[in-house]
C-alpha positions as CSV (number, residue, x, y, z in Angstrom):
1,M,155.7,3.2,100.9
2,S,158.4,0.7,100.3
3,R,161.2,1.4,97.8
4,V,159.8,4.7,96.7
5,C,161.6,8.1,97.4
6,Q,159.2,10.3,99.3
7,I,160.7,13.5,97.7
8,T,161.3,12.7,94.1
9,G,159.0,9.7,93.6
10,K,161.7,7.5,92.2
11,K,160.8,3.8,92.3
12,A,162.1,0.5,90.9
13,Q,162.6,0.2,87.1
14,R,162.6,-3.0,85.1
15,G,165.2,-3.9,82.6
16,N,167.4,-6.7,81.3
17,K,170.5,-8.3,82.8
18,V,172.8,-9.1,79.9
19,S,175.3,-11.9,80.2
20,H,178.6,-12.2,78.4
21,S,176.9,-14.4,75.8
22,N,174.3,-11.7,75.3
23,I,171.4,-13.7,77.0
24,K,168.9,-11.3,78.4
25,T,166.9,-12.0,81.6
26,K,164.6,-9.6,83.4
27,R,165.8,-7.8,86.5
28,E,164.9,-4.7,88.6
29,F,166.9,-1.5,89.2
30,H,166.2,-0.2,92.7
31,P,166.7,3.5,93.6
32,N,169.5,4.4,96.1
33,L,167.2,4.9,99.1
34,H,168.1,5.8,102.7
35,T,165.9,6.4,105.8
36,K,167.0,9.8,107.1
37,K,165.8,12.0,109.9
38,F,165.6,15.7,109.0
39,Y,165.0,18.7,111.4
40,V,162.3,21.0,110.2
41,P,162.6,24.4,111.9
42,E,159.1,25.5,110.8
43,L,157.6,22.6,112.8
44,D,160.4,22.6,115.4
45,D,160.5,18.8,115.1
46,Y,162.2,16.0,113.3
47,V,160.7,14.2,110.3
48,V,161.8,10.8,109.1
49,L,161.8,10.4,105.3
50,K,162.8,7.6,103.0
51,V,164.8,9.5,100.3
52,S,167.0,8.7,97.4
53,A,170.5,10.2,96.9
54,K,169.0,12.7,94.4
55,G,166.2,13.5,97.0
56,M,168.9,14.4,99.6
57,R,170.6,16.7,97.0
58,H,167.2,18.3,96.4
59,I,166.7,18.8,100.1
60,N,170.2,20.3,100.5
61,K,169.5,22.8,97.7
62,K,165.9,23.9,98.5
63,G,165.5,23.0,102.2
64,V,163.5,20.2,103.8
65,W,160.3,22.2,104.4
66,K,160.0,23.4,100.8
67,S,160.9,20.0,99.4
68,I,158.1,18.4,101.5
69,I,155.6,21.0,100.3
70,E,156.6,20.4,96.7
71,A,156.2,16.6,97.1
72,Y,152.7,17.1,98.6
73,E,151.7,19.4,95.6
74,K,153.0,16.8,93.1
75,G,151.1,14.0,94.9
76,I,154.2,12.1,95.8
77,L,154.0,12.5,99.5
78,K,150.6,12.0,101.1
């Protein structure tokens, strides 16, 4: 899974780069992804996830184990 957040499912979006003269050319907006290692007390082990900044905020709020379970249920994480 490259350039896809494993918690929120965010991926690249397409849009236009607009110059000063208003000429539009296609470009991609990539999510703010980081490869992070999280400790999961329920497994007593570390898990490496590629998560966006919003995904890290989600993990801080709900906990890593609950976030992983929700991602599985939504079909984001396989």
